[in-house]
C-alpha positions in Angstrom: -28.0 92.5 34.2 -29.5 93.9 31.0 -29.6 97.5 29.7 -32.1 99.3 27.6 -32.2 102.8 26.0 -34.6 105.5 27.3 -36.6 107.1 24.4 -37.1 110.8 24.2 -40.6 112.3 24.5 -42.5 112.0 21.2 -42.8 115.3 19.4 -44.2 116.4 16.1 -41.7 117.1 13.5 -41.3 120.8 12.4 -38.7 123.1 11.2 -36.8 122.7 14.3 -37.0 118.9 14.0 -35.8 119.2 10.4 -33.0 121.4 11.5 -32.1 119.0 14.2 -32.1 116.2 11.7 -30.0 118.2 9.3 -27.5 119.1 11.9 -27.4 115.6 13.4 -28.9 116.8 16.7 -25.7 118.5 17.7 -27.3 121.9 18.5 -28.9 122.5 21.9 -27.3 119.4 23.3 -28.1 120.3 26.8 -30.6 123.0 26.5 -33.7 123.1 28.7 -36.9 121.7 27.1 -34.9 119.7 24.6 -34.4 116.1 24.4 -30.9 114.8 25.3 -28.9 112.0 23.8 -29.7 108.2 24.3 -28.5 106.7 27.6 -27.9 103.1 28.8 -29.7 101.9 31.9 -29.2 98.6 33.8 -32.3 96.8 35.0 -33.0 93.5 36.9 -33.1 90.1 35.0 -36.5 89.1 33.6 -37.2 85.3 33.0 -40.3 83.7 31.7 -40.6 79.9 32.5 -41.8 77.6 29.7 -45.1 75.8 30.3 -45.0 73.7 27.0 -42.6 71.0 28.2 -44.7 70.4 31.3 -47.9 70.2 29.4 -46.3 67.7 26.9 -45.1 65.5 29.8 -48.6 65.4 31.3 -50.2 64.4 28.0 -47.7 61.5 27.2 -49.5 58.2 26.4 -48.3 54.7 25.7 -50.2 52.6 23.1 -49.7 49.1 21.6 -51.2 47.1 18.9 -51.5 43.3 18.4 -52.4 41.7 15.0 -54.9 38.9 15.0 -53.4 35.5 15.7 -52.0 33.6 12.7 -53.4 30.2 12.1 -51.0 27.5 10.6 -51.8 24.1 9.1 -49.7 21.2 7.7 -50.9 19.0 4.9 -49.4 16.2 2.8 -50.5 14.5 -0.3 -49.7 11.1 -1.7 -50.6 10.0 -5.2 -52.3 6.7 -5.2 -52.6 6.0 -8.9 -49.9 5.2 -11.5 -50.1 4.1 -15.1 -47.6 2.4 -17.4 -47.8 2.9 -21.1 -46.0 1.3 -24.0 -45.9 2.1 -27.7 -45.4 -0.5 -30.4 -44.7 0.9 -33.8 -45.9 -2.2 -35.6 -48.2 -4.9 -34.5 -46.0 -8.0 -34.0 -47.0 -10.9 -36.2 -47.8 -14.0 -34.2 -45.1 -16.6 -34.3 -46.4 -20.0 -35.1 -44.3 -23.1 -34.5 -43.7 -25.2 -37.4 -45.3 -28.5 -37.1 -43.4 -31.6 -38.1 -45.1 -33.7 -40.6 -46.4 -36.9 -39.2 -44.6 -39.0 -41.7 -41.1 -37.5 -40.6 -41.3 -38.9 -37.0 -40.2 -42.5 -37.8 -37.2 -41.3 -39.8 -36.1 -38.9 -37.0 -36.4 -41.6 -34.4 -34.4 -44.0 -36.6 -31.6 -41.4 -37.1 -31.3 -40.7 -33.4 -31.1 -44.4 -32.6 -28.4 -44.8 -35.3 -26.1 -42.0 -33.9 -26.8 -42.4 -30.2 -23.8 -44.7 -29.5 -21.4 -42.5 -31.4 -22.5 -39.3 -29.6 -22.2 -40.9 -26.2 -18.8 -42.2 -27.1 -17.6 -38.7 -28.1 -19.1 -37.1 -25.0 -17.2 -39.6 -22.8 -14.0 -38.8 -24.6 -14.4 -35.1 -24.0 -15.3 -35.7 -20.4 -12.0 -37.6 -19.9 -9.9 -35.2 -21.8 -7.3 -33.0 -19.9 -6.8 -30.6 -22.8 -8.1 -27.6 -20.9 -6.9 -28.5 -17.4 -5.8 -25.3 -15.6 -7.1 -23.1 -18.4 -9.0 -20.0 -17.3 -10.6 -17.6 -19.6 -9.0 -14.1 -19.4 -11.2 -11.3 -20.5 -8.6 -8.6 -20.0 -7.1 -6.8 -22.9 -4.1 -8.5 -24.5 -0.7 -7.0 -23.7 1.8 -7.8 -26.4 5.0 -6.5 -24.7 6.4 -5.9 -21.2 6.1 -2.2 -20.3 7.1 0.0 -17.3 4.0 1.5 -15.6 5.6 3.3 -12.7 9.1 4.5 -11.6 8.9 5.1 -7.9 11.5 6.6 -5.5 12.0 8.6 -2.4 14.4 11.5 -3.0 15.7 11.8 0.7 16.6 8.1 0.6 18.2 8.2 -2.8 20.1 11.3 -1.7 21.7 9.2 1.0 22.8 6.6 -1.5 20.4 3.9 -0.1 19.5 0.8 -2.0 16.0 -0.8 -2.4 16.7 -4.0 -0.5 13.2 -5.5 -0.5 9.7 -5.0 -2.1 6.3 -6.4 -1.1 2.7 -6.1 -2.3 -0.1 -5.8 0.2 -3.0 -8.3 0.3 -5.2 -6.1 -2.0 -2.5 -5.8 -4.6 -2.9 -2.0 -4.8 0.0 -1.0 -2.5 3.6 -1.7 -3.0 6.2 -1.0 -0.3 9.9 -1.0 -0.4 12.7 -1.1 2.2 15.7 1.2 2.0 19.1 -0.1 3.3 22.5 -1.2 2.0 23.6 -4.6 0.7 27.2 -3.8 0.1 30.0 -4.1 2.7 30.0 -1.9 5.8 28.3 -1.5 9.2 24.8 -0.1 8.5 23.4 -0.8 12.0 23.1 2.9 12.8 22.3 4.1 9.3 19.0 6.0 9.2 16.7 4.5 6.6 13.1 4.3 5.5 10.2 2.1 4.6 8.0 3.7 1.9 4.6 2.7 0.4 2.7 3.8 -2.7 -1.0 3.3 -3.4 -1.0 2.7 -7.1 -4.8 3.0 -7.3 -4.8 6.5 -5.8 -5.8 9.2 -8.2 -3.0 11.7 -8.8 -0.2 9.3 -7.8 3.1 11.2 -7.3 5.9 8.6 -8.0 8.4 10.7 -5.9 6.1 11.2 -2.9 5.1 7.9 -1.2 1.7 7.7 0.5 3.4 6.5 3.7 7.0 7.0 4.9 8.4 5.4 8.1 11.8 6.5 9.4 13.9 3.6 10.8 17.0 3.9 12.9 18.9 1.1 11.1 19.2 -0.2 7.5 16.1 -2.2 6.6 17.1 -5.5 4.9 13.7 -7.2 4.2 10.0 -6.5 4.2 6.7 -8.5 4.1 3.1 -7.3 4.2 0.6 -9.1 6.4 -1.4 -11.8 4.5 -4.9 -10.4 5.5 -4.4 -6.9 7.0 -3.4 -4.6 4.1 -1.7 -1.9 6.2 0.5 -4.0 8.4 4.1 -4.8 7.3 7.0 -6.5 9.1 10.6 -5.7 8.5 14.0 -7.0 9.5 16.9 -4.7 10.3 20.7 -4.8 9.9 20.9 -4.4 13.7 19.1 -7.8 14.1 15.7 -6.3 15.3 12.3 -7.3 13.8 9.6 -4.6 13.7 6.0 -4.4 12.7 4.4 -1.2 11.4 1.0 0.0 10.5 1.5 2.3 7.5 -2.1 3.7 7.8 -1.0 5.6 10.9 2.0 7.7 9.7 2.2 9.7 13.0 2.8 6.6 15.1 3.2 3.6 12.8 5.2 1.2 15.1 3.1 -1.6 16.5 5.7 -4.1 17.8 9.4 -4.6 18.0 11.7 -7.3 19.4 14.0 -4.8 21.2 17.7 -5.6 21.8 17.4 -8.6 24.2 19.1 -12.0 24.4 16.5 -13.4 22.1 17.2 -10.8 19.3 19.3 -11.8 16.3 22.9 -10.7 16.6 23.4 -10.4 12.8 21.4 -8.8 10.1 17.9 -10.2 9.4 17.7 -11.1 5.7 14.1 -12.3 5.4 10.8 -12.2 7.4 7.7 -14.2 6.6 4.1 -14.2 8.1 2.9 -17.6 9.2 -0.6 -18.6 10.5 -0.6 -20.0 14.0 -1.2 -23.8 14.0 -4.3 -23.6 16.3 -5.6 -20.2 15.1 -5.4 -19.8 11.4 -6.7 -16.2 11.6 -3.8 -15.1 13.8 -0.3 -14.8 12.4 3.3 -14.9 13.7 6.4 -13.5 12.1 9.3 -15.8 11.2 12.8 -14.2 10.8 16.0 -15.7 9.5 19.5 -14.2 10.0 23.1 -14.9 9.4 23.6 -15.7 13.1 22.2 -19.1 12.4 18.8 -18.6 14.1 15.3 -19.0 12.8 12.9 -17.4 15.2 9.1 -17.1 15.5 7.6 -14.0 17.1 4.2 -13.1 18.4 2.9 -9.6 19.0 2.2 -9.0 22.7 1.5 -6.2 25.1 3.5 -3.0 25.5 4.5 -3.1 21.9 6.8 -6.0 22.2 7.3 -9.0 20.0 7.6 -12.1 22.1 9.7 -15.1 21.1 7.5 -18.3 20.9 9.7 -20.8 19.1 13.3 -20.9 17.9 15.6 -23.0 15.7 19.4 -23.0 15.3 21.5 -24.2 12.4 24.6 -26.0 13.8 27.3 -27.5 11.6 27.5 -30.7 13.5 23.8 -31.4 13.1 23.5 -30.9 9.3 22.4 -34.0 7.4 25.5 -35.6 5.7 23.7 -36.8 2.5 25.9 -34.6 0.3 29.5 -33.4 0.5 30.0 -29.9 1.9 33.0 -27.7 2.4 34.4 -27.7 5.8 33.4 -24.6 7.8 36.1 -22.2 9.0 37.9 -23.3 12.2 35.8 -22.7 15.3 32.7 -21.8 13.5 29.6 -23.8 14.6 26.6 -21.8 13.4 25.4 -21.8 9.7 24.2 -18.4 8.6 20.7 -18.3 6.9 20.2 -15.8 4.1 16.8 -16.8 2.6 13.6 -18.8 3.4 10.7 -20.1 1.4 7.7 -22.1 2.6 5.9 -24.9 0.8 2.3 -24.2 -0.3 1.4 -27.8 0.2 2.9 -28.5 3.7 2.8 -25.6 6.1 5.6 -27.0 8.3 8.0 -27.6 5.4 10.4 -24.8 4.4 13.7 -24.3 2.5 16.6 -22.2 3.8 19.3 -20.6 1.7 22.7 -20.4 3.5 25.9 -18.5 3.5 27.6 -21.8 2.7 25.7 -22.0 -0.7 23.7 -25.2 0.1 19.9 -25.2 0.5 18.4 -27.0 3.5 15.1 -28.7 3.7 13.7 -28.0 7.2 10.6 -28.6 9.3 8.8 -26.6 11.9 7.9 -29.9 13.5 11.5 -30.8 14.4 11.9 -31.8 18.0 15.7 -32.4 18.3 17.4 -29.9 20.5 20.0 -27.7 18.8 23.6 -28.1 20.1 24.3 -24.5 20.6 25.3 -22.1 23.4 23.4 -19.2 22.0 21.2 -17.5 24.7 17.5 -17.9 24.3 14.4 -17.7 26.5 12.9 -20.7 24.6 14.6 -24.1 23.8 16.2 -23.9 20.3 15.7 -26.9 18.0 17.6 -28.3 15.0 15.3 -27.9 11.9 17.4 -29.3 9.1 16.2 -32.6 7.5 18.0 -32.7 4.1 21.0 -31.0 2.5 21.1 -30.2 -1.2 24.1 -29.8 -3.5 25.6 -26.4 -3.1 26.1 -23.3 -5.3 29.5 -21.9 -5.9 28.8 -19.1 -3.3 26.2 -17.9 -0.8 22.5 -18.2 -1.7 20.6 -14.9 -1.8 17.1 -16.2 -2.6 14.9 -19.4 -2.7 11.4 -19.8 -4.0 9.0 -22.8 -3.7 6.8 -23.7 -6.7 3.1 -22.8 -6.1 2.1 -25.6 -8.5 4.2 -28.6 -7.4 5.0 -29.7 -3.9 8.6 -31.0 -4.7 10.1 -28.2 -6.8 11.9 -25.1 -5.7 14.4 -22.6 -7.2 17.6 -21.0 -5.7 19.8 -18.1 -6.8 23.2 -17.2 -5.6 26.4 -15.2 -5.9 27.7 -17.6 -8.5 25.3 -16.2 -11.1 23.4 -19.5 -11.4 19.8 -20.5 -10.8 19.3 -24.1 -9.6 16.0 -26.0 -10.0 15.7 -28.6 -7.3 13.4 -31.4 -6.4 12.8 -32.1 -2.7 13.5 -35.8 -3.4 17.1 -35.6 -4.4 20.2 -33.6 -3.7 21.4 -32.8 -7.2 19.5 -30.1 -9.1 17.4 -30.8 -12.1 18.9 -27.9 -14.0 21.6 -25.2 -13.4 21.2 -22.0 -15.5 23.9 -19.4 -15.6 22.2 -16.1 -16.1 24.8 -13.6 -15.0 28.6 -13.2 -14.6 27.8 -11.3 -11.4 25.5 -12.1 -8.5 21.9 -13.1 -8.7 20.0 -11.5 -5.9 16.4 -12.7 -6.2 14.3 -15.4 -7.9 10.5 -15.9 -7.8 8.0 -18.3 -9.3 5.1 -16.8 -11.2 1.8 -17.2 -9.2 -0.2 -18.0 -12.4 2.2 -19.7 -14.8 3.6 -23.1 -13.6 6.7 -22.9 -15.9 7.5 -19.2 -15.5 9.8 -17.5 -13.1 11.7 -14.2 -12.8 15.2 -13.4 -11.6 17.0 -10.2 -10.6 20.7 -9.9 -11.7 23.7 -7.9 -10.5 24.0 -6.5 -14.1 20.8 -4.4 -13.9 18.4 -6.9 -15.6 15.1 -8.4 -14.7 15.0 -11.8 -16.5 11.8 -13.7 -17.3 11.9 -17.4 -18.0 9.3 -19.6 -19.7 10.5 -23.2 -19.5 8.0 -24.2 -22.1 10.0 -22.2 -24.6 13.5 -22.6 -23.4 15.3 -24.1 -20.4 18.6 -22.5 -21.1 18.0 -18.8 -21.8 15.5 -16.1 -20.7 12.5 -15.5 -22.8 12.6 -11.7 -22.1 15.4 -9.7 -20.5 14.3 -6.2 -19.2 16.9 -3.5 -18.6 16.0 -2.0 -15.2 19.0 0.3 -14.7 20.8 2.1 -17.5 24.2 2.1 -15.7 24.1 -1.7 -14.9 23.5 -1.1 -11.2 22.3 -4.3 -9.5 18.6 -5.2 -9.2 18.3 -6.5 -5.6 14.7 -7.7 -5.3 11.5 -8.4 -7.1 8.0 -9.6 -6.4 5.0 -10.7 -8.5 1.6 -9.2 -7.6 -0.7 -12.1 -6.6 -3.9 -10.1 -7.1 -3.1 -8.1 -10.2 -1.0 -10.9 -11.8 0.2 -8.8 -14.7 2.3 -6.6 -12.4 5.9 -7.2 -11.3 7.8 -4.9 -8.9 11.6 -4.7 -8.9 14.0 -2.6 -6.7 17.6 -1.6 -7.5 20.7 0.0 -6.2 19.7 3.4 -7.5 16.9 3.5 -4.9 14.2 3.0 -7.5 11.2 0.7 -7.7 9.9 0.0 -11.1 6.5 -1.6 -11.7 6.4 -3.6 -14.9 3.3 -4.7 -16.7 3.9 -8.2 -18.1 2.8 -9.3 -21.5 0.0 -11.7 -22.0 2.3 -14.6 -22.7 3.5 -14.5 -19.0 0.0 -14.3 -17.5 -2.1 -16.8 -19.4 -1.5 -20.5 -18.7 -0.8 -22.5 -21.8 -2.2 -26.0 -22.7 -0.6 -28.9 -21.0 1.6 -26.6 -18.9 0.7 -28.4 -15.6 1.4 -31.8 -17.3 4.8 -30.5 -18.5 5.6 -29.4 -14.9 4.7 -32.9 -13.6 6.9 -34.5 -16.2 9.8 -32.2 -15.2 9.4 -33.2 -11.6 9.2 -36.9 -12.5 12.4 -36.7 -14.4 14.1 -35.2 -11.4 12.8 -38.0 -9.1 14.1 -40.9 -11.2 
């Protein structure tokens, strides 16, 4: 409800109106004929509906617009002409061959006839000369001294006091791997250890962070890379097992293992070697030697198992008696093997180092059954064919010459290196290098008369028999506290490199000087002469 005021009747203003205005209209408030005060009045609601919104709705229109269609086209262009231009600063003068005067021809012909016999004689002499036999031009920069390129280690292994028991280079020569274990007295069968590998060609190499680390539940005693597959490596454990890993798969590196069966070694495995199968040269087996007297050949099979394919046993009663040996302890029948080396000239011929200190010449082709009661899933055979004169203690390492089929080296706990010929029991030479043990010896792959040895006094010793047959040419101090150097290996691809591992858990990579990597004149002949002196 709304209210509105009711206006008074319109009157002309006069004196009375002025008076009323002056007095505020208070006089004559209710007198007749006078207007009264304003009053409120309530009326009904008045509403006016809007017509605008309805009109706008009726007039709404929808419109659209489309541009004209767009035409597209593709075009390509290919140049079809080209031109070459050259600029010559000076016009070259034509070269004219000098003509031989006609009258010189008879004299030249006479001279050639006169010297012909002498020239042919000298050419024949040069053709028959052996002055440069075995010589290869080396274009690499000359290295005057032996220097240490890398000092590698794995802090968790070093923190446990583990030794580097073995080193190996892969087939490309760019990766070096080491085994961590213990070579001193004790039971290390349940000692957690490691296999570590470093790629020396990798940019930003961290010597304390290997490119691959494999954890192993027992001390690793030996290691060997596959001959053709650069990431596969075999190892022998203190527990007697043999394992094969692929270090390119760090999440799951284990490929095969022997497991703990009747075929497994019962003593520590001291060396493993990859051998090509006789009928399939592209396939390889793993040979292992241990101090339980067994030499076993393994082949990778299904379910991650290494299967035993062949086996040999060293029994005291079956050793050749061509040299006098000490009597074994009472009741002992097996001969413990500590090292092995294969001939590069006869794939079935190998040399074993033994706990008794005598090397044995053996053959994979042996057929005589071994007189042993050791359990085995395959028949065990007796491989020994010849016994050599012994060291004064156990042998730790043997190495066959890559340049002569009859020569090999051995190193033992008596601190001596023996140079043997396959043709006689007595050594050609016996060199005392240390008053402590010698743990490793290796022939150079490029110098016929050079070899290296690792000593228990912390030295790596390099011998050049062309210079001296009694003392080392260079002695390198590997450890400052005289801790033993347990292993070493030449790099067959990068022949200037030599890796050595020690009791401090360190692997050092040495760059050899040029004198140890370049073959000298008549070196092969000198080696032949040395072997001939042995055989007489």
